[in-house]
N, C-alpha and C positions, 0 to 999 in steps of 0.2 A: 376394427373398433365397433362396427355395427353388430358383428356376431357376438363379441364379448358383452356388449350392453344388452343384446337381446337375450343371451343365455342368463345373465345376471338377473335381468328383470323377470324372465320367465320362471327361474327358480324362486325368486322372491314372491311372485304371484302364486305359484303352486303352493309354496309354504303357507302363504296367507290364506288361500282357499281351504287348505287342509285344516289349519287351525280354526278357521271360521266354521267349517263343517263339523269339526269335533265339538266346538263350543255349542253350536246349535243342536247337535245330537244330544249332548248332555243336558242342555236346557229342556229339550222336548221330553226326554226320559224323566227328568225331575218333575216337569209339569204333569206328565201322564200319571206318574206315581202319586203325585199330590191329588190329582182328580180321583184316582182310584181310592185313595184313603178317605176322601170326603164321601165318596159313594158308599164305601163299606161302613163308614160311620153312620150314615143315614139308615142303612140296613140294621146296624146294631141297635140304633135307637128304636126301631120298630119292634125288634125282639126284646128290647128292654121293657117294653110295655106288657110283656107276658104276665100271666097271673099264676098263683100257686094254690094247689088244693090244701085241705086241712092236714093231709098226711105229708105235705111238703113236696108233692110231685108237681112237675111243671105242667101248666096249661098253656100251650103255645097259642099265638094269635090265630084267629080263624082265617083272616085274609093276610096272606104272606106278601111282603113288599115286592117280590119278583117271582114269576111263575117257575123259574129255574130251581127254586128251593124245593119244588114238589117233584122234580124229575131226577131220578137217581143218576149219579155220575154226570150231571149237567155242567159242572165246573164252578158252580156257586154254592157254597156250603155254609151252614150255620151250626155253631156248637155253643152249648151253654154248660159251663162247668159249675156244678152244685157241690155243697159240702158232702153229700152222700153219693155222688157219682156225676155223670154228665149226660147231656141230651144232644142229639144231632138231628138235623132236618132230614126230610125224605131223600134229598139229593145226596146225603152222606152215606146212604145205604149201598154198599158195594165197594167204593174206594176206601183205601186205608189212609185216613187223614192224620196228620200230626196233632197230638193232644196238647193243649195249652195248660199252663198252671193257673192257679187262682190269683187274681190281681187284687190289690187294695182298692178300696172304694174311691172312685174318681180317676183311677190310674188308666192311662191309654197307651197302647203299644201298637206299632205298625212294623211288621217283620216280613222278611222274604228276600229272595225266593226260598221257600222251604220244600223239602222233598215229600212226595206222596206217591202212592201206587194207585193208578187209575182203575176204573171198573173193569177194563179189559186186561189188566195185569201189567200194563206198560208203566214205565217211570215217568213222573211228571213233577211239576213244581207249582206252588201256590204262594200268593201273598196273603198275610193274615193280619187282621185288625182285631185288637182286644180292648174291651171296656169293662172295668171293674165297677160293680154296683152293690147296693145293700137293699134287701127287701124287708119291709116292716109290715107285719100283719096288722090289719085294721082293727081287729078285736083284741089281740093279745100282743103287746109290745115285746113280750119275752120270746116270741117266735122270730125275732129279727135275725137274719143271717146274710152272709155275703154270697154273691154269685158273680160270674164273669161271662159276658157274651163275646164269642169269637165269630167273625165272619171271614171266610176264606174264599178266594177267587183264583182260578187257574191262570197261569201266566200266559196261556196261549193267546188270548184276546189282546193283551197288552203287547205281546211279542209281535202279533200281526200289525198292530198300529205302528210300533216302532220300525218294523221292517218296511212298511209302506212309506213312512215318513223318510227313512233313510234312502230308499230308492228314489223318491221324488227329490230329496235334498241333493244327492250326489249327481243326479241327472241335470238338475238346474244349475248347480255349481259348476259342473263340467262344461255345460253349454256356455255359461257366463265366462268361464275361464278361456274357452276357445275364442269367443268373441273378443275378450279383452286382449288375448295374445295377438290376434289379427290386428286389432286397433293399435296395439303397442308397436307392431311391426310397421304399420303405416306412419305412426307418430315418429318413430326412430328414423325411418327413411326420409320423412319430411324434415325433421330437425337436423339430420346430417347432410342434407342436400347442399348447404353452403360449402362443406368440406369437399364434397365431390366436385363442386364447381371449381374450388381452388386446385384440386388435383388435375382437373381438365385443363385449366389455364396453365398450370405448370408444364403439362405435356405439350401444349401448344408453344410455350416459350422454348422448351427443349428442342422441339422440331423446327424452330425458327419461324413459326407461323404468327407469333406475337412478340412484341418488343418487351413487354413486362406485364405485371398483374394489373387488372383493372381496379377501380375504386368502388365497384358495386358489390360490396361485401358487408355482412353484419358487423356491428361495432366490436363484438368480441374477437373477430378475426382480423380487424384492421392492423393491430401490431404485427401479426404474422405476415400479412401481405405487404405491409410497408417495409418490414425487414427483408423480405425476399426481393422487393424492388430495389432496396438499398444495396443488397448484395449484387444484384444484376448490374446496377449502375456503377458500383465500385469496380466490378470486374471489367466492365467496358472502359471505365476511366483508366484502370491499370493498363489495359491493352493499348488504349490510345496513347498513354504516357510512354509506354515502351516503344511504340511505333514512332512517336515524335522524337524520343531520345535517340533512337537509331538513325532516324532521318537527320536530326541535327548533327549527330556525330559524323555521319557520312558527308553531310554538307560541309562541316567544319574541316574535315580531313582532305577534302578535294583540293583545296588551295596548296597546303604543304606538299602533298603528293605531286601535284602538277609542277610545283617549283623544283622538286627533286628530279622529276622526269626531264624537265627542261635543262637543268644543269648537267644531267648525265648525257643528254643528247648534244650539248654544246661542246663537249670535249674539254672541259676545264681541267686544270692540273690537279694533282692529288691533294695538295694542301688546301686549295680553294674549295674543292669538292668536300673534303673532310669538314671544313669549317661550316659549309652550307648544310651538310647532313646533320651536324651537331645542333645547329640553330633550329632546323625544321623538326628534328626529333624532340627537342625540348618543347617546341611549340605544340607538337602533337601530343606529347605527354600531358601538358597542361589542359589541352582540350579534352583528352580522354578522362583525366581525373575529374574535371568539372562535370562532364556528362554522366560519369559513373556515380558521382555524388548526388546528382539529380535523380538518377534512376534508382538509387538505393532507398529513396523515400517512397514507401508504398502507400502513404496516406493513412487515414484514420481507420480504426476498427470499430465495428458497431457495438461490440460488447466489451470494450477495453476497460480495465480496472481504473478507478479514479486515482489521479495523482495529485498530491499536495504541491502547490505552486511555490510557496515561500521558500522551502529548502532549495529548490532548483534555482530560484532567483538569487538567493544569497550566494550560492556557489559561483554563479556567473558574475555577479557584481564584485565578489572578492577578487576574481582574476582580472576584471577590467580595471579595478582600482590600482592594481599593480602596474598594468600596462600604461595607464594614464595618470601615474602618480604625480607627475610634474604639474598637471592641471589642478590637482586637489579638488576633484569633483565629488560632491556629496550626493548620494543616491538615497532617496527616501521611499519607504514602502507604505502603501495603503491597500492591504490585501485582506479581503473578507475571509473570516475564519472558515466559512462553509464552502468557499469556492474551490472547485476541483476541475482538473483538466482530464477529460475522458479521451485518451488516445495513447500514442506512443511517447515514451519518455524522450526519445531523440527528437521527435517533432517539437515537443515543448521546449527543449533546450535550444534547437535551431531558431524557433520563433522568438523566444526571449533574448537569446544571445545576439542575434542580428539587430533586433530593435534597440536593445540596450547599448550595443557597440556603436551604432549610429548616433544614439543620444550622447554617449560619452565623447564621441569624436567631435561633435558640434557644440556641446554645452560649454558655457563659460565657467559655471561653478556648481550647477544643481541639476539633478535629474529626478523625476518623480514617476514611480511605477504604481499604477492603480489597477486592482483586479477586483471584479464584482461578479456575482451571479446574474444571469439574465432573468427576464420575466418568467416565472414558473408556468409550465403548461401541464395540466393534469394528465397523468399516465406517461409522462416523458421525463427523462433526466434534464436538469436545467441547463440553459445555455451559459455562455461565459463572455465577459467583456474584459479585455486587456488593453490598457492605455499607457503609453510611454511618452512623457513630455520632457522638454529641456528648455533651458534659458538661453539658447543660442540664437543665431540670426533668423532661424526659421526658413520656411520655403514660401516664395511668392506664389500667389494663387495661380498665376499664368504659367508657373513652372511645375506644378504638381503632376499634371498629366505627362509631361516630358520625363520627370524623374521616375514615374512609375511605369513607363512604357517598357515593353518586353524586348530584350535583345538577345542575340545568340552568344556574344562574348562579353565578358565583364568589362573590358576596356571601352565599351561603347556607352557606358553609364557616365553620369555627370555628378559633380559635387560630392563624390565619394559614396553616394547612394547607388551602388552598383549591384554586384552579384548577391549581396546580402538581402536587398529588397526583392530580388527575383526569387530567392529561396523562400522568403516570407510569403510572397504572393502564391507560390506553388503550394505551400502548406495550407494556407488559408483556403485556396480553391479546393484542395483535397478534402477539407473539412466543411465545405459548402458555406464558408463564412464570408465576411466582407471586411475590407480594409478602408478606413477613412483617414485621410491626411488633411490636416489643417493647422491652425495656429493655436497655441496654448493660451487660454484666457488667464491662467494662474501664473505661468512662468514667462510667457511672451515669446517663446521659441516654437519649435516644431512640435506637433502633436500627432502621434500615430495611434489610432484606435482599431483594435481587432475585435470583431463581434462574431462569435460562434453561435449558431442556432441551437435550439434544444435538440437533443438526440433521441433515438428510439428507446 
């Protein structure tokens, strides 16, 4: 992940620096050309002040604006295009300069690079600025004529400026890029440090050096670490449940097996032995079936799909109404539309089935099922509250603990609240919920309330 982020960020940084360098280079060239144009314009204005003799010949200014105009092949040239020909500065003696056309009065042009042949015969290029003017004789207005001043400058000087700028630009951008890449590596390493800590803790958990993930993690990683802890805890609970189931089964089978061994050693006749074997086998079958049913329940899943409660409740109540048809018990629902059970369908059926069956068994005429969402917690799926009430005799306060105590065999339960409540308690424990038993304020009978906490 760090390598991918580093490569992506590096490519983005390189692309940004390249685009920035290109934009700065273009901006510098534009600025340099604009400065050259202004400079050539000022030279053109100096030559625009030239005078003309009576025969129309040009009288150039005595003081030239730049000494290079006096040096042949200097790289700075002046041309004046006249109706009868053209004039060139001393610097234009030797090089073959491009000749410009006559421009309209007030017209300005800036062109280039244009080809030329230098004084040494080599090829070169120049930028050219042209300015169209009109000369009007002071004595005779009929002598008015147009002329154009051209100033040409070799591209060598500008090229050197651009090359120097580019060299400094790319060196500075390259240095900045290296510094930013190093800083980026440090930032990525620092920002991904919590993930490396999580990996380190996972390795310690795998090696048995830690019982679970710690809570000292950034808020963004809390759902991950909490899910991992929930997985670890769930696996441990499953292992403990399997061990307890095997231990319970072994303990339950000890007595029937001991009885069979005793009968075999006593030398009983075949008929008596057959009868005893049949009785003990039936008893062992019941014990195995009960323990397997308990072991089949694997508890809740962290990311189970939400299940609608009302269809499951209607299916269960329909069956119970047939079983207890003689009592004519009426079951009412108060189920919130948004309420959902996040877990196994079988767990929901066992939970509702056992609670509703107990309610039907002890109710006189009415049972109430109420389902509501728990208090919402940001970033978590909501909890759930399931309440089953009846109008039966209820359970005395001093009998609640006895009714809910855990036993190995179902026949050790009282008042009919036997294996069904044991299954309910196992499911609630697997979902880390709570079971509250009391008296119904509305119906007067027993009230069983299951509270499941918010999930991950």
